[in-house]
N, C-alpha and C positions, 0 to 999 in steps of 0.2 A: 581205102587209098589214104584218107586223111590220117588214120592210126599208123599207117605205114611210114608217111613222112614224119610224123611226131616221133616214132621210135628212132628213125635215122637221125632228126635232130638231137634228141637226148645222147645217142652215142657220140655225136660229133661234139655236143657239148662237154661231155666227160674229157674228150680227147685235147680239145682246143676251144675253149669257151669263148675267148674273143673272136678269132675269125669265125666261128660256127654262128655266133649269135649277129655278127654284123652281116653275115651272108642272109640269115633269116631275115633280119629287118631290112635288108636292100630288095630281096625278093618280095616279103611282104607289101611293102610300100608299092612296088611296081604292079603287083597283080590284085592287090585289096579294092574290093568292089563297094563294101559297106561303108557308112560314115563312120562307124565305131572303128573299123581296121584303119581307116586312113588317119585317123586321130592318133591311134595306139602306134601305128608304125614312124609316123613321123615323131611322135615322142620318142621312141625307142632309138631312133638314129641320132637325135639330139643328145640323149642321155650318154650314149655309147660312143661318142667320138673320143672321149677320154680313154685312153689306155690304162689310165690308174682309177677307173670308176669303181666305186664299191658295188656297183650292181654286178659286175664280173664275179666278185665274191658270192654274190647271193646264188647266181646262177649255179656256181660251182659247189655250193654246199647243196643246193636243192638236189642236183643229179647224184652228189656223193651221199646224203642222208636219206633221200627219200626211196621208197620203193618205186621202180620205174613204171610199173604197171598202173599204180595209184597216181603217179604225176601225169602218165598219159590219159587217163580216164577223166580224172578232174579237169585236166587242161583242156581236152576236147569237148567235154560237156560245158565248161563254162564260156571258152573261146569260140567254140563253133555252134554247139546246140544251143546255148543261151544267148551270145552276143550277134550271131549271125543268122541262123535259122528262128530262132525265138523271136529275135528283134524283127525280122520281117513280118512274122505273124502279128507282132503287137502293133505295128504300123498299119497294116491292113485293118485289124481290128479297131483301132482308133478313127481311121477313117470312115469305116462302115458305120459304128455306132456312136461317134461324136463325142466320147469321153476318154480320159487317159488311163494308160494302163502302165504300171512301173514294170521294171525289168526283174524286180525280185520282191519278196514279202518277208517280213519280219515276224516271227511268232515267238510266243514265249510258253515253254513247257514247263508244267509242274506235275510230276509224277501224281496220280489219282486226283488231279486239279479238273476244273469243269472243261478245260479245252484238252480233251483227250487225243490220243493218237488217230482214232477214227476220225475225229473232226479235222485234224491236221491233215491226214491223208485226203479227206474230201476237199480240202481247199486247195492242196497241192493237185489233184487231179483236175479241178476246174481250171486252175491256173495255168496247167500245162497246155490246156485245150486252147488258149488264148495267147500262147507265147512266153509264159513266164516258166524258166526252167532252172532258177537258182533261188535258193531258199536259206535265209539265215535264222537259225533256232537257238534262242537262248533257253539253256537249261537252268531252271530257278533252283532246283534240288537236284543232287545226285540220285538217280535211281537206284532201287536196291538190286534190279536186273535189267541190264540194258539190252537183253534179246529183241524185245518189242520194238524199241527205238531203232535199232540196226536194221531190223526185218524191213522197218519202213523205207529206210535208205535204200535197200536192196531192190525193193520193190520198183522203185523209180530209178531205174539203172542209169538213163541217161540225163538225169538232172544232176546238178551240182549243189551240196549243202555245204553249209558253214555252220559249224557247232560251237556255241560260245559257252565254256564250262564256268560254272561258278568255283569259289576259292574252297573246294573239298578235294581231298586226295582221292586219286584214281585207284583202284586194285589193279592188279596185273591181268586179272581175267577181263576186267572191263576194258583195259588197253587193247587185249587180244581180240576182242568183238569189234571195237572201234577200227582197228588196223585193217580188219577184212572188208571193210568199206571203201572201195576203190574211187567212191565219187564224193568224198568227204574231206574237208578241212577241218581240223579241231584247234580252236584257240582257248588258252588257257588265262584267266584273269589274273594280272599281276598283283599278287597278294602273298599271303603265306605259303602256299602249297604249290605255286606254279613252275617252281624249277624242277621238282620231283615229277609232276605230271608231264611237263616236257620232255624230260629224260625219258620216261617210260614210253611216251610216244613215238619219240625219235629212234628208240631202239627197236620198235616195230615197224619203221619206215613210213609212219604218217607224215601227211603234210601238216605241218604246226604253224600256228601265230601264237602271239600274246595280245590281249586287249586290256585297256587301261581306261578306268571310270575318272573323268575329270570335272572339275567344278570351278575352275579358274583358269586364265590365260597367261599363268606364269611362264615366261620364256625358258628360264633356267630349267624348271621342272619338265618341259616337253623335252628339251635338248638331253636332260638326263634319262628320262624314259628311253629314247631312241638308242643313246650309248649303250645302255645297260640290258638292251633287249637280248634274249637268248635265242630269238626266232628271226626268220627272215622277213616276216611281215607283222606290223604293229598298228593294231586299231585302236583309235582315240574315241572314246564314246562319251558323249556330255551326260552329265547326271541330270535327273529331272529338275533340280533346282540351280542349275547353271543358267545364267543369264544370256540373252540372245547375244549381245555385243562380246561377250567371252568367248562363244561358238564361233563367231565370226573370226576372231583373233586368232583361236586356235587352228582353225580351218585354213587362214591365211598362212600361218608359221609352218603349218605341215606341208602345205603346197611349197613353199620356200625351201624346206628341209629336202623334199623329193627331187626338187631341180638342182640343187647345190648340195649332193650328199657328202657326207664325211664319214658314215658308217655304213656297214653292209646290212642295212635294215631299209625295208620299204614302208614309210609310214603313211598311215590312211586315216583321215577324221571321218569317220563312218557314214554319217548322215550327209554332209555337204559332197563327199565324194560319189555316194550313191546317187545324189542328184545330179552331179556332173555326168556320170554315165547315163543317166536317165535323159538328159537334154541331149545327149549326142545321138541317143537312139531315137528318140521322140520329138525333138525340139521343145518338149515341155518337162515338167517333173510332176510326179504323184508318189506320195508315199503311204504305204498300208502298213500297218505295225498291230499285231493282233496279241492282247495281254493274255496272262494264263486263265483269267476268268472270261475270257472271249471278249471283252470290251474292246472297241475300236474308237480312238479319239477322232474326232473332226476338226477341221483347222479352226473352226467357231467356238470350239471349248465344250461342244455336245458330244454324246456319245450313241454309238451303235452296238448291238452285239452280234457277234458273228455267230452265235449259237441260237440265235432266232431261226426256228424252222422254217421261216419263210423267206430269211435272207440269205442270198447267194452272194459268192464273190464279185460277181458282176454288179450287182445291187450296192455293195459297199463301195465299190471302185465309183459308180455313177455319182453317189452321195458326196465322197470326198474330191472327186474332180470338180463337182459344181461349186466347191468352196476353196480351191487350191489357188493361190497366187503364185506363178512360176518364180522359182529362187529364192521365196521365203521361207524361214524356218518355222516348222509346226509348233 
């Protein structure tokens, strides 16, 4: 039933983006039940009041450039399975167990590295059991063969994956394998190879994004990246050496750009907006990021290992939750 409604919505957006999106936003606000849905549809109504809003251009591009089965699958997986069904499981689990659960997990994958696909799959399996259905995966180096990684995405068909590529060229065969994963968004790092990578992915109907690693809060640089972006979604990610005050300034600037758009790009400051969604779902925030060596940083600067045979995802979250102060940057 949900997928049929999404199919109809995609067709209507192709024919008349403005009318169909306004109708969806009105209906969504009227019938939305969860916290996240109410916030989302209130925002949608506000942003789409302007007939010349660049967001209509984004929606038109998405329906024109993206495989409709991919758009439907990814949209349902993140919008319903993660932010509706999964969110309800997360709230129930938090109430029962007394510690925080994030709506997504960030993992770093290095081919032949300590954190292998078996371990990643185990974390996803346990995460799904408590309501986590969305996963960000940073690819540290391009694998020689993408088969095993794409099989992982296929094996968790109703989860949503966001894959962040390094600055290396994709081969045609790699893009073919990635395009077969309907539950996947692929982001190319803004560096030397990203335009060619985006071209290959768009040719195959993938949902695409770009990501940009920043180390300062230069407002002109932020605006330039948004203006020049080749994709409808742009993720700003702080470098490790970026100061907390610069992260806050970038988060504020991105939020302002999003509410007063000039270009057909939806910008996101990854960690602050991740926390914003977490706050809506749970009323609190909790960040879990697993490095390629299995290391998990705690807010007090100490570390745990996700590779410890006695350590579970629940155990990691219990430790992190005990040290987290809501709204602060790790």
